[in-house]
C-alpha positions in Angstrom: 75.2 -76.8 -109.0 73.2 -77.5 -105.9 74.6 -75.5 -103.0 74.8 -78.5 -100.5 76.2 -80.9 -103.0 78.8 -78.3 -104.1 79.8 -77.5 -100.5 80.2 -81.2 -99.9 82.6 -81.5 -102.9 80.2 -83.1 -105.4 78.3 -82.2 -108.6 74.5 -82.8 -109.0 75.1 -86.0 -110.9 77.4 -87.4 -108.1 75.3 -86.6 -105.1 71.7 -85.9 -104.0 70.3 -83.7 -101.3 66.8 -83.6 -99.8 64.0 -81.9 -97.9 60.7 -82.9 -96.4 57.7 -80.6 -95.7 54.8 -81.4 -93.5 51.7 -79.2 -93.7 49.8 -79.0 -90.3 46.3 -77.7 -90.5 45.2 -77.5 -86.9 46.7 -76.3 -83.6 46.4 -78.1 -80.3 43.0 -76.6 -79.5 41.7 -77.8 -83.0 41.7 -74.3 -84.2 42.6 -73.6 -87.9 46.3 -72.8 -87.8 47.9 -73.7 -91.1 51.7 -73.8 -90.8 54.7 -75.8 -92.2 57.3 -78.0 -90.7 60.4 -78.3 -92.8 63.5 -80.6 -92.5 66.5 -80.1 -94.8 69.6 -82.3 -95.1 72.8 -80.4 -94.2 74.9 -82.4 -96.6 74.8 -84.7 -99.6 74.2 -88.4 -100.2 76.6 -90.1 -102.7 77.4 -93.6 -103.8 80.6 -95.1 -102.3 83.0 -97.5 -104.1 81.5 -100.5 -102.3 78.0 -100.1 -103.8 76.5 -98.4 -100.7 75.7 -94.8 -99.9 77.6 -92.3 -97.8 76.3 -89.1 -96.2 78.8 -86.2 -96.3 78.1 -83.3 -93.9 78.8 -79.7 -94.8 80.1 -77.0 -92.4 77.5 -74.9 -90.5 77.0 -71.4 -91.9 79.4 -68.8 -90.6 76.7 -66.2 -90.1 
């Protein structure tokens, strides 16, 4: 079971989670500086009874 989907109360078949990664090659002075920017959803997206989608947030980590 996906951790975010499970914490939101869904199974993997019922809901989807997501992440996006951007690879940046250069810094502000055009020097080679390879690093990653990552964005993760803190919740799950599921279908609602009306045919649309609903985003369900999960609680923040306790530690």
